[in-house]
C-alpha positions as CSV (number, residue, x, y, z in Angstrom):
1,M,26.9,22.8,10.0
2,S,24.8,25.0,12.2
3,W,22.7,23.6,15.1
4,K,19.5,24.5,13.3
5,N,20.5,22.6,10.1
6,T,21.5,19.6,12.1
7,V,18.1,19.6,13.8
8,D,16.4,20.1,10.6
9,R,18.1,17.2,8.9
10,A,17.5,14.8,11.8
11,C,13.7,15.7,11.7
12,R,13.6,15.2,7.9
13,R,15.3,11.9,8.1
14,A,12.9,10.8,11.0
15,L,10.0,11.9,8.9
16,D,11.4,9.9,5.8
17,L,11.9,6.8,7.7
18,T,8.4,6.9,9.4
19,A,6.5,8.0,6.3
20,S,8.2,5.3,3.8
21,S,7.6,2.6,6.4
22,I,4.1,3.4,6.9
23,G,3.5,4.0,3.3
24,L,5.1,0.6,2.1
25,V,2.9,-1.2,4.6
26,L,-0.4,0.5,3.8
27,L,0.2,0.6,0.1
28,S,1.4,-3.0,-0.2
29,P,-2.1,-4.2,-1.6
30,L,-1.8,-1.6,-4.4
31,F,1.8,-2.6,-5.0
32,A,0.7,-6.2,-5.6
33,L,-2.1,-5.0,-8.1
34,V,0.3,-2.7,-10.0
35,A,2.9,-5.5,-10.1
36,L,0.4,-8.0,-11.5
37,A,-0.7,-5.5,-14.1
38,V,2.7,-4.9,-15.2
39,K,3.6,-8.4,-15.5
40,L,0.5,-9.4,-17.6
41,D,0.9,-6.5,-19.9
42,S,4.3,-7.0,-21.2
43,P,7.2,-9.5,-20.8
44,G,10.1,-8.4,-18.6
45,P,10.8,-7.5,-14.8
46,I,8.1,-5.7,-12.8
47,L,10.6,-3.1,-11.4
48,F,13.0,-0.8,-13.2
49,R,16.2,0.3,-11.6
50,G,17.6,3.3,-13.4
51,Q,20.9,4.9,-12.4
52,R,20.8,8.4,-11.0
53,A,23.0,10.9,-9.4
54,G,22.3,11.0,-5.6
55,R,23.7,13.2,-2.9
56,A,27.3,14.2,-3.5
57,G,26.8,13.0,-7.2
58,E,27.0,9.4,-5.9
59,P,25.2,7.0,-8.2
60,F,22.3,5.0,-7.1
61,R,19.7,2.8,-8.5
62,M,16.3,4.5,-8.5
63,I,13.5,2.0,-8.3
64,K,10.2,2.4,-10.3
65,F,7.5,0.1,-11.7
66,R,8.5,-0.7,-15.3
67,T,6.6,1.4,-17.7
68,M,8.5,0.7,-20.9
69,V,9.4,-2.4,-22.8
70,A,12.1,-4.5,-21.3
71,D,14.8,-3.5,-23.6
72,A,13.9,0.3,-23.8
73,A,17.3,1.4,-22.8
74,H,18.6,-0.1,-26.1
75,K,15.8,1.5,-28.2
76,G,16.2,5.2,-27.3
77,P,17.4,7.9,-24.8
78,G,17.0,8.0,-21.1
79,I,14.4,10.8,-21.2
80,T,10.9,10.0,-22.5
81,S,9.1,12.2,-24.9
82,A,5.5,12.5,-25.8
83,G,4.2,9.6,-27.7
84,D,7.3,7.6,-26.9
85,S,6.5,4.0,-28.5
86,R,8.6,2.2,-25.8
87,V,5.9,2.9,-23.2
88,T,3.6,0.0,-22.6
89,R,-0.3,0.3,-22.3
90,V,-0.1,-0.2,-18.5
91,G,2.9,2.1,-18.4
92,R,1.0,5.1,-19.8
93,M,-1.6,4.7,-17.0
94,L,1.2,4.5,-14.4
95,R,3.0,7.5,-15.7
96,R,-0.1,9.6,-15.9
97,T,-1.1,8.8,-12.3
98,K,2.5,8.6,-11.0
99,L,1.9,5.3,-9.5
100,D,5.2,4.2,-11.2
101,E,7.0,6.3,-8.5
102,L,5.7,4.5,-5.6
103,P,8.6,1.9,-5.3
104,Q,11.0,4.9,-4.5
105,L,9.6,4.7,-0.9
106,I,12.2,1.8,-0.9
107,N,14.9,4.2,-1.9
108,V,13.8,6.7,0.9
109,L,13.9,3.9,3.5
110,R,17.4,2.8,2.3
111,G,18.6,6.6,2.5
112,D,19.2,7.1,-1.1
113,M,16.3,9.6,-1.4
114,S,14.1,11.7,0.6
115,L,10.3,12.3,0.4
116,V,10.9,16.0,-0.8
117,G,13.9,17.3,-2.6
118,P,15.4,17.9,-6.0
119,R,14.5,15.2,-8.4
120,P,17.4,12.7,-9.2
121,E,18.8,13.2,-12.7
122,D,20.5,10.9,-15.1
123,P,24.4,11.2,-14.6
124,A,24.7,12.1,-18.3
125,Y,22.9,15.4,-17.8
126,V,24.4,16.0,-14.3
127,A,27.7,16.2,-16.0
128,G,26.7,19.3,-17.6
129,Y,25.6,21.1,-14.4
130,T,27.2,24.5,-13.6
131,L,28.8,25.1,-10.3
132,E,25.7,26.8,-9.0
133,Q,23.5,23.9,-10.2
134,R,25.6,21.3,-8.5
135,R,24.7,22.8,-5.1
136,L,21.6,20.5,-5.6
137,L,23.7,17.5,-5.0
138,D,24.3,18.7,-1.5
139,V,21.1,17.1,-0.3
140,R,19.3,13.8,-1.0
141,P,17.2,13.8,-4.1
142,G,13.4,13.5,-3.6
143,I,10.3,11.6,-4.8
144,T,8.6,14.9,-5.2
145,G,9.7,18.6,-5.2
146,P,8.4,22.1,-6.5
147,A,9.9,21.3,-9.9
148,S,8.0,18.0,-10.0
149,V,4.7,19.7,-9.3
150,R,5.3,22.5,-11.8
151,F,6.5,20.1,-14.5
152,R,4.1,17.3,-13.7
153,N,3.3,16.8,-17.4
154,E,6.8,17.2,-18.6
155,E,6.5,14.5,-21.3
156,Q,3.9,16.5,-23.1
157,L,6.3,19.4,-23.5
158,L,8.9,17.2,-25.3
159,R,7.7,17.1,-28.8
160,G,9.2,17.3,-32.2
161,E,12.4,15.8,-33.5
162,D,14.7,18.0,-31.4
163,W,12.9,17.3,-28.1
164,E,16.0,16.2,-26.4
165,R,17.9,19.6,-27.0
166,L,14.7,21.3,-25.8
167,Y,15.0,19.3,-22.5
168,R,18.7,20.2,-22.2
169,D,18.4,23.9,-23.0
170,Q,15.1,24.8,-21.6
171,V,13.2,22.4,-19.5
172,L,16.1,21.1,-17.4
173,P,17.6,24.6,-16.6
174,A,14.0,25.9,-15.7
175,K,13.5,22.8,-13.2
176,L,17.0,23.6,-11.7
177,R,16.3,27.1,-11.1
178,I,13.1,26.2,-9.3
179,E,14.8,23.7,-7.2
180,L,17.7,26.0,-6.2
181,D,15.0,28.5,-5.0
182,Y,13.6,25.6,-3.0
183,L,16.9,24.8,-1.5
184,E,17.2,28.4,-0.2
185,R,14.1,28.1,1.9
186,R,14.1,24.5,2.6
187,S,12.5,23.4,5.9
188,V,10.4,20.5,7.2
189,L,7.1,22.7,7.2
190,N,7.9,23.7,3.6
191,D,8.4,20.0,2.7
192,L,5.1,19.1,4.0
193,S,3.4,21.8,2.1
194,I,5.1,20.5,-1.1
195,V,3.7,16.9,-0.4
196,M,0.2,18.4,-0.1
197,Q,0.6,20.3,-3.3
198,T,1.7,16.9,-4.9
199,V,-1.3,15.1,-3.7
200,I,-3.6,17.9,-4.9
201,A,-1.9,18.0,-8.3
202,L,-2.4,14.2,-8.6
203,F,-6.1,14.5,-8.2
204,R,-6.6,17.4,-10.6
């Protein structure tokens, strides 16, 4: 690894630690309100811990506020399509505003994830990655990234009876192409720009 890459990685990790620590403290009142809403809306745990492929393909549990019924994993696939009946009333609002993603700051603090990077994918889909696509596993996955901004309303694209094939054959490859391009020009400054793009997209 070059000296430049070493410094870049150290800077990114320092930024992750600082931002996630401050974010968890400042957002703690919002966390409490969302947790209460989830608990009152439907029975089950407040948090959802889904298995994802992390750096080097190592599995980890990605933390989110629960947006689906408690036994959703036994009632359908791991990807959510438009109009999925498993999504709760509060869950729809959390998904629309992306508030369900906030607990991933804990994953960032732990070192499972970074603020910016390729989105972590279900191991079942990662198993089908090409050799080129597996380069994305060389870095920590992120809470947000260029593909996350571009496909912010991904669920709305996944319609019809064959929506999972649409995801595998069209949506996922398109997202991976965007993330591979990001990997080629990855830098701390570029990551900060993506964070700003994410914030702007949330308020549109």
